[in-house]
N, C-alpha and C positions, 0 to 999 in steps of 0.2 A: 646368484645368491643375493646380490644387492637389490635386484628387481623384486625378489620375493620379500625382502625386508621392507622395501618401500610400499609394496602392495599391502603387506600386513599392517604397516603403520596407518595407512589410510582406512583400512577396514576397521581397525580398533577405534580410530578417531571418529569414524562415521557412527559406529555402534554406541559409543559413549554419548555423543551429541544427540543421537536419535532417541536414546533412552531418557536423557534429560528433558528434551522437548522435541517432539516430532515436527513442530511448526517452524522450521528453519530452512531458508534457501540454501545455506551452506551444507545441509545434509546431502542434498542431491549432488552438489559440487564434489564433495569428498567421496561419495559413492562412485561417481563417474571416474575420478582419479583411481579409486580402488579397483574398479573393473578393468580400466585401461592397463594398469601395471600388472594386474593378475594375468591378463591375456598375454602380455609381453613375457612375464615370468614363466608361464606355462610353455609358450612357444620356444623360449630360450632353453628351458629344461629339456624339451623334446629334441631340440637341435643338438643338445650336448650329449645325447645318448650315443651308444656305440652302433646303433642300428642306422644304416644308411637309408633304409626304406622309410623309416619314420621321418628322418631329416628331409627326404625328398617329398614326402606327403606335406609336411609343414611348408616347405618352399612352394610347392604346387598350389596349396590353398591360398598362400599370400599373393601369388601372381594372378590366381583366378579372381580373387577379390579386387585386385588392382585393375584387371582387365574389364571386370564387370561394372566398376564404379561409374564410368561415364554413362552406361546404359541405365544404371539405377537412378542416377541424377536426372536423366531425360525422362525416365518413367515417373519419377516423383513430380516433375513439372507437368507432365501430361495428366497425371492423376489429380493434381491440385486444380488444374483447369476444368477437368470433368466434375470434380466436387463442387467447384464454384458455380458451374452451370446448373448442377443439381440443386444447390442452395437457392439460386435465383428462381428456379422453377417451383420449388416447394415453399420457400419462405418469402419470396418477393424481391424486388429490385432495391432493397435498402443498402446503403453503403456498407454497413458491417457484414452483410451477406456476400459481398463481393471480394472479401479479403483473400480467400484461397484462390479465387480466379486471378486476382492481381498478382499474387506471389508466384503462382504457376507460370504466368506469362513472363514475369521478370526472370525466373530461372531459365526458361527457354531462350529469352532474348540475350541473357548473359552468355549462354553457350554459343549462340550464333556470333556474338561480338568477339568472343574468345577465339573462335575458329578464324574469323576474319583477321584478327590481330596477328595470329600465328602465320596465316597463309598469304595475306595481302599487305597489310600495313606493317611498317618497320619503324617504330618510333620509340625512343628511350622513355619519353614521358608517358606514352601509352602503356608500355610494359610496367613502369612504376605504378601507374594508376591501377592496372589489373592486379599487381602484386599487393598493393594496399587494400584493394577491394576484397581480395580473397583472404587476406589476413583478418580483416574485419568480419567477413562472413564466417571464417573459421572460429573466431572468438564467439560470435553469437550462436553458431551451430553447437559449440560446446555447452553454452548456457542453455540452449533449447533441450539438448539431451539431458542435462542436469535437471531441468524443470520437469521433463516428462518422467524421469525416474522418481523425482520427489512426489509428483502427482500420483504415480502408480502405487508406490509403497504406502502413501497416506490413505489410499482407498481401503487398506486392510485394518484400519483403526476399528477396534471393537470395544466401545464403552460398556461399562457394567450396567446392569439393570437396577440402578439405584439413583436415578437422576431426579432432581427436584424440578428442573425446567428443561423444556425442549424449545429451542429457538428456531423458527422457520423463517428463512430469509426470503423476502418478497422479490417479485419481478413485475414487468409491465402487464397490464390487464387488456383483455379483448373488449373492444367497444367501450372502454373506460369503466366497465363494471364487472366483467366476468373473468374468472380464473382461467388462464390458458393451460394447455397440456403440460408445458414445462414446469409451471408453478404447481399444477395439480400433482405431478409426480413427487415434488418435495413434500407436499401436504400428506399424500398417501404414505410416504415413507415415515413421516412423523406419527401417523395414525397406527401403523404397524408396530413401531417401537412403543407407543403409548399403551396399546392393548397387551403387548408382550410383557411389559413391566408390570402393568396393573394386575395381570393374572398371577404373577409371582410374588410381588411385594406391595407396592402402592402406586396409585396413578399419579404421574407427574402433571404439571401444568404446562400448557403449550403457549408460548409467546409468538404471536404472528407479528412480524416486523416489516413495515414498509409504509412510507408516506404516500401522499397523493401527487402524482405526476401532472404535468401541464395539460395532458390530453386525457386525463382520467376524471371520471365523475365522482368517484369515491376513492378513499385510500386503499392501497393494496391490503393493508391489515384488515380493513372492514370486509373486503371481498373474501379474504382468506378465512376470516372468522365464520362467515356465513357458510363457506364450503365445509368447514369442520363441523358446524352444527348440523348441516344436512347429512353428514356422515355418522351422526350419532354421538359426537363428543359433547359432554355436558358443558353448558355455557359457563359455569363457574370454574371450569378447568381451562378456559381460553382467555388469555390476556392480550390486549392490543397495545402495540407500540407503533403509532401512526405518524411519526414526525420524521423519520429517517429518509434520506434520499440517495444513500449509497451504502456499500457494504460496511465501511468503517463506522458510519453512524448506526447501522443496524446493530453492530456489536456494542458500541458505546452506550446507546440509549437503552438497549436491552439489559446491559449490565447495571445501569442506573435503576431500572425498574426492579431487577432482582435484588439489588443491594437494599432497596427501600422495603422490600417484602420480607427478606430473610437475611440475617447477618452472615450465616454460613450456609452454603448450598453447593450442589453439584449441578452442572448443566452441560448440555450438548447442543450443537446447532445442526441444521439440516439444509443442504443445498444440492444442486446437481453435481454429478461426479467431476465434470470438467472444471467446476468453480470451487471445488472443495478445498484444494490446497491454498489458493489465494485467499479464500475466506478465513482459513486458519491463520494466515499471516496477519490479517486484520484483527482477528480475535486476540492474538498475542500482542499486537500493537495497542489494542484497547485495554490491555491489562485483564482480559477475561480468561480465566483458567478453564477453557472449554475446548473439547475436541469435537470433530465433526463426523457425521455419517452422511452418505450420499444416496441420491436417487439416480436411476439409470437415465441415459439420454440416447436418442436414436443415433445409430452409427453414422449416418450420413452427416449429422450435425456436428459430430465430434471434432473433425479436423479444423473447421472454421472456429469453433468455440475454444479449442485448446490454443489455437494461434492467437486469438484475442486475449486469452488469459496470460499467455507468455508475454505479449506486448505490454499488457497492464503491469506485470511484475517488473519488466524492464523499466517502465516509467517510474515505478516505486523507488527504484535505485538509480535514477537517471544521472545523477551527479557522477557516480562512479563510472558508469558506462560511457558518458561523454568524455571523461578524463582518459580512459583507456583508448577510445577511438581517436581522440586528439593526439595522443602519444604515437599511435601507429601512423597517422597521417604526417605528423611532424618528422618522424623518423624516416619515412619514405621520401619526404620532400628533401630532407638533408642528404640522403643517399643520391637523389637525382641531381642535386646541385654539385655534390662531390664528383659524380660520374661525368658531368658536363665539364667541370672545371679541370679535372685531371685525366679525363678519358682520352 
């Protein structure tokens, strides 16, 4: 019963905060807690029934998951290595494209080191090191699950067809002038929304947001505008914001542009599905009352992209995460000293 109350508390808390503002990291954290305690409450409830068969099934499922966990972790490592090789093959040997490959190798290497520590090495400090490492990995795994849940539920945002502005977030250009497929998908998504709203009410204005990078011959906004014009969007319905160099500036500079044009307005922003949730955090940070809609991304690209998004969000709140990690390390160091002193 206590577990059910705890689960209910986190469900209600999540729903309240989600209704107030979908653009919160805490939404995913509370939803993760809600799901965890709901599973525990359901399992406990089934175990408490008079049916021995149901209790045996619950225990069997628990031990099956426990037995399969090592194989699932090994499978995850192998899958990430495969994805990393695929990324290199299709996207090139750029450092960001190597992320899943690197993480996959690290997972497999940690498994090997853990096996060696259990079977060959016998060191108190090595045991403390692995305990601290797995506590830290557990902490960040919890945050990763929370991030994935937040990203998933935010995909179902459905803004009304009465927007004054559609902000399209830029990305790098091909050969310094051409819109790449990733950016084209964002623009195509904006075009679909543009015509859908124009058919029912009025045509919104599209703000193309992106400055000129060091290896680009024109600004991203300029290339994006030309793409929209080629697709039949009227020129007077396309506005350029060509000074921003990151997502936060996309939001801030676009907000300034809209504030200057209209005192009261409704707006949405468009980006790829993997980037949508983090972009919403920056919109909130910029004071922009805007929700996002997403364009699809190739499946092979998603693991690497989501991992980069997760790392970027961790960096956004780095002070908190450094504090938690430091406390874990200090706690384990203290345990090690106590163990050696009094052991």
